[in-house]
ZAMARRO-493456 format. One record per residue (C-alpha): residue number from 0; residue in three letters; x, y, z. Coordinates in steps of 0.2 Angstrom, whole numbers, plus 5000, padded with zeros to 4 digits. Layout:
# residues N
    k    r  east  north    up
  NUM  ALA     X      Y     Z
...
END
This chain:
# residues 397
    k    r  east  north    up
    0  MET  5000   5000  5000
    1  ARG  5014   5012  5004
    2  ALA  5022   5009  4987
    3  GLN  5005   5012  4979
    4  ARG  5004   5029  4988
    5  LEU  5021   5034  4983
    6  ALA  5018   5029  4965
    7  ALA  5002   5040  4966
    8  ARG  5011   5055  4973
    9  ARG  5024   5054  4960
   10  ALA  5011   5053  4946
   11  GLU  5003   5068  4953
   12  ARG  5019   5077  4953
   13  ARG  5022   5073  4935
   14  ARG  5005   5079  4931
   15  ALA  5008   5095  4941
   16  ALA  5025   5097  4932
   17  ARG  5016   5097  4915
   18  ARG  5003   5110  4921
   19  GLY  5017   5121  4928
   20  ALA  5028   5121  4913
   21  MET  5014   5129  4903
   22  VAL  5015   5145  4914
   23  VAL  5034   5148  4911
   24  ALA  5038   5163  4901
   25  ALA  5056   5167  4895
   26  SER  5057   5185  4903
   27  VAL  5047   5183  4919
   28  VAL  5050   5176  4935
   29  VAL  5042   5158  4937
   30  ALA  5028   5159  4950
   31  ALA  5025   5145  4963
   32  GLY  5010   5133  4961
   33  ALA  4993   5139  4967
   34  VAL  4987   5134  4984
   35  ALA  4972   5122  4983
   36  GLY  4958   5126  4995
   37  VAL  4957   5138  5009
   38  LEU  4970   5137  5022
   39  SER  4966   5141  5040
   40  ALA  4977   5150  5053
   41  VAL  4982   5140  5068
   42  ASP  4979   5148  5085
   43  ASP  4994   5148  5097
   44  ARG  4984   5139  5110
   45  ARG  4984   5123  5099
   46  SER  4999   5113  5104
   47  SER  4992   5095  5101
   48  ASP  4999   5085  5087
   49  GLU  4982   5078  5085
   50  ALA  4977   5095  5078
   51  ARG  4972   5093  5059
   52  PRO  4986   5101  5049
   53  PRO  4981   5113  5035
   54  GLU  4979   5105  5018
   55  VAL  4990   5112  5005
   56  SER  4993   5106  4987
   57  ALA  5010   5100  4981
   58  SER  5020   5113  4970
   59  PRO  5022   5109  4952
   60  ARG  5038   5103  4947
   61  LEU  5045   5117  4936
   62  ALA  5057   5114  4922
   63  PRO  5074   5120  4928
   64  LEU  5078   5138  4923
   65  PRO  5094   5143  4914
   66  ALA  5104   5151  4928
   67  VAL  5108   5169  4923
   68  PRO  5126   5171  4927
   69  SER  5132   5185  4939
   70  VAL  5148   5190  4946
   71  SER  5154   5178  4959
   72  PRO  5165   5181  4974
   73  SER  5180   5170  4977
   74  VAL  5174   5153  4981
   75  SER  5180   5144  4997
   76  ASP  5175   5129  5007
   77  THR  5158   5132  5016
   78  ALA  5148   5126  5030
   79  SER  5143   5112  5020
   80  PRO  5157   5099  5015
   81  THR  5154   5100  4996
   82  PRO  5151   5117  4989
   83  SER  5150   5121  4970
   84  SER  5163   5130  4961
   85  THR  5157   5146  4951
   86  LYS  5163   5157  4938
   87  SER  5163   5176  4936
   88  ALA  5152   5183  4923
   89  VAL  5139   5197  4920
   90  PRO  5127   5202  4934
   91  ALA  5109   5195  4933
   92  PRO  5096   5207  4927
   93  SER  5082   5212  4940
   94  PRO  5065   5218  4937
   95  PRO  5064   5237  4935
   96  ARG  5061   5247  4951
   97  THR  5059   5265  4954
   98  GLU  5073   5274  4964
   99  THR  5061   5275  4979
  100  GLU  5058   5256  4979
  101  LYS  5077   5252  4978
  102  GLN  5080   5262  4994
  103  LYS  5065   5256  5003
  104  PRO  5069   5243  5017
  105  ALA  5059   5227  5018
  106  ARG  5045   5227  5030
  107  ALA  5053   5223  5047
  108  VAL  5047   5212  5061
  109  THR  5043   5222  5076
  110  GLY  5048   5220  5094
  111  ARG  5063   5211  5101
  112  LEU  5070   5194  5099
  113  TYR  5066   5179  5111
  114  ARG  5079   5169  5121
  115  HIS  5071   5152  5124
  116  PRO  5076   5146  5142
  117  ASP  5080   5128  5136
  118  SER  5097   5127  5127
  119  GLN  5114   5118  5129
  120  VAL  5123   5133  5134
  121  LEU  5111   5138  5147
  122  ASP  5112   5120  5154
  123  TRP  5131   5122  5155
  124  ILE  5129   5139  5164
  125  ARG  5117   5131  5177
  126  ALA  5129   5116  5180
  127  HIS  5146   5126  5180
  128  ASP  5144   5141  5191
  129  GLY  5162   5139  5198
  130  ASP  5170   5137  5181
  131  PRO  5182   5152  5177
  132  ARG  5174   5153  5159
  133  HIS  5157   5155  5166
  134  ALA  5155   5174  5167
  135  VAL  5161   5176  5149
  136  ILE  5150   5163  5141
  137  ALA  5135   5168  5152
  138  SER  5136   5186  5147
  139  ARG  5142   5185  5129
  140  ILE  5133   5170  5123
  141  ALA  5120   5163  5135
  142  GLY  5112   5180  5138
  143  ARG  5108   5183  5120
  144  PRO  5094   5177  5109
  145  ALA  5097   5163  5097
  146  ALA  5087   5152  5086
  147  VAL  5079   5135  5091
  148  TRP  5082   5121  5079
  149  PHE  5071   5106  5076
  150  ALA  5083   5094  5068
  151  ASP  5076   5077  5073
  152  TYR  5062   5068  5064
  153  SER  5050   5065  5079
  154  PRO  5033   5070  5071
  155  ASP  5022   5064  5086
  156  THR  5029   5077  5098
  157  LEU  5034   5091  5085
  158  THR  5019   5102  5086
  159  ALA  5020   5103  5105
  160  ARG  5038   5107  5105
  161  VAL  5036   5121  5092
  162  ALA  5022   5128  5102
  163  ALA  5032   5128  5118
  164  VAL  5044   5140  5109
  165  THR  5032   5151  5100
  166  SER  5020   5153  5115
  167  GLY  5035   5157  5126
  168  GLY  5040   5171  5114
  169  ALA  5022   5177  5114
  170  ALA  5021   5177  5133
  171  GLN  5036   5189  5134
  172  GLY  5030   5199  5119
  173  ARG  5046   5194  5109
  174  VAL  5050   5186  5093
  175  PRO  5056   5168  5092
  176  VAL  5067   5161  5078
  177  VAL  5064   5143  5074
  178  VAL  5073   5132  5061
  179  PRO  5065   5117  5053
  180  TYR  5079   5106  5048
  181  ALA  5073   5089  5042
  182  ILE  5073   5089  5023
  183  PRO  5077   5072  5017
  184  GLY  5095   5070  5011
  185  ARG  5101   5085  5021
  186  ASP  5120   5089  5021
  187  CYS  5122   5077  5006
  188  GLY  5126   5063  5018
  189  GLY  5139   5074  5027
  190  TYR  5141   5077  5046
  191  SER  5123   5083  5048
  192  GLN  5115   5069  5038
  193  GLY  5098   5064  5042
  194  GLY  5080   5071  5041
  195  ALA  5064   5064  5036
  196  PRO  5064   5047  5027
  197  ASP  5056   5054  5011
  198  LEU  5047   5070  5004
  199  ASP  5030   5063  5008
  200  ALA  5035   5061  5026
  201  TYR  5043   5078  5026
  202  ASP  5027   5086  5019
  203  THR  5018   5079  5034
  204  TRP  5032   5084  5046
  205  ILE  5030   5102  5040
  206  ASP  5011   5102  5043
  207  ARG  5014   5097  5061
  208  PHE  5028   5110  5063
  209  ALA  5016   5123  5056
  210  ALA  5002   5118  5068
  211  GLY  5014   5124  5082
  212  LEU  5018   5142  5075
  213  GLY  5004   5150  5085
  214  SER  4998   5167  5079
  215  GLY  5011   5179  5085
  216  GLU  5027   5186  5076
  217  VAL  5039   5172  5072
  218  ILE  5054   5170  5061
  219  VAL  5056   5154  5052
  220  VAL  5074   5150  5044
  221  LEU  5068   5136  5032
  222  GLU  5080   5122  5030
  223  PRO  5098   5128  5030
  224  ASP  5108   5122  5015
  225  SER  5093   5115  5007
  226  VAL  5094   5126  4991
  227  ALA  5113   5130  4990
  228  GLN  5118   5112  4993
  229  THR  5109   5103  4979
  230  GLU  5123   5098  4967
  231  CYS  5123   5081  4975
  232  LEU  5105   5079  4969
  233  SER  5099   5074  4951
  234  ALA  5089   5086  4942
  235  ALA  5073   5077  4946
  236  GLU  5077   5075  4964
  237  ARG  5081   5094  4965
  238  ALA  5065   5098  4957
  239  ASP  5055   5087  4970
  240  ARG  5065   5095  4984
  241  PHE  5061   5113  4978
  242  ALA  5042   5108  4976
  243  SER  5042   5102  4994
  244  LEU  5051   5118  5000
  245  ALA  5038   5129  4991
  246  ARG  5024   5120  4998
  247  ALA  5032   5121  5016
  248  GLY  5033   5140  5014
  249  ARG  5015   5141  5009
  250  VAL  5010   5129  5024
  251  LEU  5020   5139  5037
  252  LYS  5013   5156  5031
  253  ALA  4995   5150  5030
  254  ALA  4996   5143  5047
  255  ASN  5002   5159  5054
  256  PRO  5001   5175  5043
  257  ARG  5012   5184  5055
  258  ALA  5026   5171  5052
  259  ARG  5041   5177  5041
  260  VAL  5048   5163  5031
  261  TYR  5066   5164  5024
  262  PHE  5074   5153  5011
  263  ASP  5092   5147  5010
  264  ALA  5104   5158  5000
  265  GLY  5120   5149  5006
  266  HIS  5133   5163  5009
  267  SER  5144   5175  4999
  268  GLY  5158   5162  4997
  269  TRP  5148   5149  4989
  270  ASN  5136   5150  4973
  271  ALA  5135   5165  4962
  272  PRO  5120   5176  4965
  273  GLY  5112   5172  4949
  274  LYS  5114   5153  4951
  275  GLN  5107   5154  4968
  276  ALA  5093   5165  4963
  277  ALA  5087   5153  4949
  278  TRP  5086   5139  4962
  279  LEU  5077   5150  4974
  280  ARG  5064   5155  4962
  281  GLN  5061   5136  4959
  282  ALA  5059   5134  4977
  283  GLY  5046   5147  4979
  284  ALA  5057   5161  4987
  285  ALA  5051   5174  4975
  286  SER  5032   5171  4979
  287  PRO  5025   5181  4994
  288  GLU  5013   5166  4997
  289  SER  5028   5156  5002
  290  SER  5042   5168  5006
  291  ASP  5048   5184  5015
  292  GLY  5065   5183  5008
  293  ILE  5081   5174  5010
  294  PHE  5094   5170  5024
  295  SER  5113   5168  5022
  296  ASN  5129   5163  5032
  297  VAL  5120   5150  5043
  298  SER  5134   5141  5053
  299  ASN  5147   5150  5043
  300  PHE  5159   5165  5046
  301  HIS  5159   5177  5032
  302  THR  5158   5196  5037
  303  THR  5142   5205  5039
  304  ALA  5147   5217  5025
  305  ASP  5151   5203  5013
  306  GLU  5134   5195  5017
  307  VAL  5124   5212  5015
  308  ALA  5131   5215  4998
  309  TYR  5129   5197  4992
  310  ASP  5111   5196  4999
  311  ARG  5106   5211  4989
  312  ARG  5113   5204  4973
  313  VAL  5103   5188  4976
  314  LEU  5087   5198  4980
  315  ASP  5090   5208  4964
  316  ALA  5092   5192  4953
  317  LEU  5078   5184  4962
  318  GLY  5065   5197  4958
  319  GLY  5048   5196  4967
  320  PRO  5040   5210  4977
  321  ALA  5051   5224  4984
  322  SER  5046   5218  5002
  323  LEU  5057   5203  5001
  324  GLY  5072   5205  5012
  325  ALA  5086   5195  5020
  326  VAL  5092   5189  5037
  327  ILE  5110   5186  5041
  328  ASP  5118   5174  5054
  329  THR  5131   5184  5063
  330  SER  5134   5172  5077
  331  ARG  5152   5168  5073
  332  ASN  5158   5180  5059
  333  GLY  5167   5193  5070
  334  ASN  5184   5189  5062
  335  GLY  5177   5184  5045
  336  ALA  5180   5167  5036
  337  PRO  5197   5158  5038
  338  ALA  5209   5162  5024
  339  GLY  5210   5143  5019
  340  GLY  5191   5141  5018
  341  GLU  5190   5129  5034
  342  TRP  5172   5127  5039
  343  CYS  5172   5114  5053
  344  ASP  5175   5123  5070
  345  PRO  5190   5133  5064
  346  SER  5200   5142  5077
  347  GLY  5203   5160  5078
  348  ARG  5185   5165  5075
  349  LYS  5174   5176  5086
  350  ILE  5156   5180  5089
  351  GLY  5149   5194  5078
  352  ARG  5135   5207  5079
  353  THR  5122   5205  5093
  354  PRO  5106   5198  5086
  355  ALA  5094   5212  5082
  356  LEU  5078   5215  5072
  357  GLY  5083   5233  5067
  358  THR  5099   5234  5055
  359  GLY  5098   5251  5047
  360  GLU  5102   5242  5031
  361  ALA  5090   5242  5016
  362  ARG  5083   5225  5013
  363  ILE  5092   5217  5028
  364  ASP  5078   5213  5040
  365  ALA  5088   5206  5054
  366  TYR  5105   5200  5061
  367  LEU  5102   5183  5070
  368  TRP  5111   5170  5079
  369  VAL  5105   5155  5070
  370  LYS  5120   5144  5075
  371  LEU  5123   5145  5093
  372  PRO  5141   5149  5097
  373  GLY  5149   5134  5105
  374  GLU  5139   5121  5096
  375  SER  5150   5111  5086
  376  ASP  5150   5108  5067
  377  GLY  5156   5091  5069
  378  CYS  5175   5092  5073
  379  LYS  5176   5098  5091
  380  GLY  5162   5087  5095
  381  ARG  5147   5078  5087
  382  PRO  5137   5090  5076
  383  GLY  5126   5102  5087
  384  THR  5134   5097  5103
  385  PHE  5140   5111  5115
  386  THR  5158   5113  5119
  387  ALA  5163   5125  5132
  388  SER  5181   5128  5127
  389  TYR  5175   5132  5109
  390  ALA  5162   5144  5116
  391  TYR  5175   5153  5127
  392  ASP  5187   5155  5112
  393  LEU  5173   5163  5102
  394  ALA  5167   5174  5116
  395  SER  5184   5180  5122
  396  SER  5193   5182  5105
END
């Protein structure tokens, strides 16, 4: 029966692909598939996984667009083990906008960021009051708001766990940052491999995630590396992944219209902006029904200035409404990226800008700590585990 269901779903995706291909025009941005039916928002009091998830159609599989080449920065190793190499070329064209629109910042989330009381660094702080590193780690890392990751495939408890974070933020009048990280084949089988067993299971997992978002302001950093790191997938696998990501964006925003959903743009040392934007369009990032923009530098070290410039180039190449913006992970970029391109717990790094919703930069919505400083990339400890010595080095550099 499972094989029959999977076959039926693949057949539906093929039919959707044929429908979607008819809407592609040579000089316009490809739009994401339409939502089927009416989607109801989920109240923040609903924390049960028994709650019925919103019903959203699968996205059509769109034919891959030709990547419009753009000037690429020097390519280095990245937060993912196998980045793509790129070539310098001509900047990608963007839809014409007035001078006023070019200078207008994206709509910003209001309020202050939320610090969830459950984290590995706070656990360490509570258990090591006499440690000589305690004061530095407590004040410079543990005292600052950071994202909460949902990286394990545990659908039965997912809604309640997400709701615990979003309701905690709502109770304090602050904005939580949550990271769904369960796409099948994540990290191309690298240190952070795992995720849902297949895309059907992932779609259901996202439904349950969305049911916990509540009705308050929340920032969703949707699947780090899921777009930038797709060279390991076949063209068909990539199209299927992008369809699920576009659907995920629609589900999340339908469940909570105040949720702001950002899609993976890699970072300034990885893919060329035009190539990244072409993939992002296929994943629904240019559609306001799915997306509020892009995120970059998650778990990486590139300077804020480099990321601001890169994100604006990706947004220009992406197209879509002028309200689309970007958020940047500044958790470990205080010294910039290592010269040799080392990405796994490199020495000599330090924490970057304090997380904030106001940046003063056009189209840059927030500086966030998505990767919590001190949590390993997989070299100083298992991926995601907290190491006090690493945290102290970052905080005291």
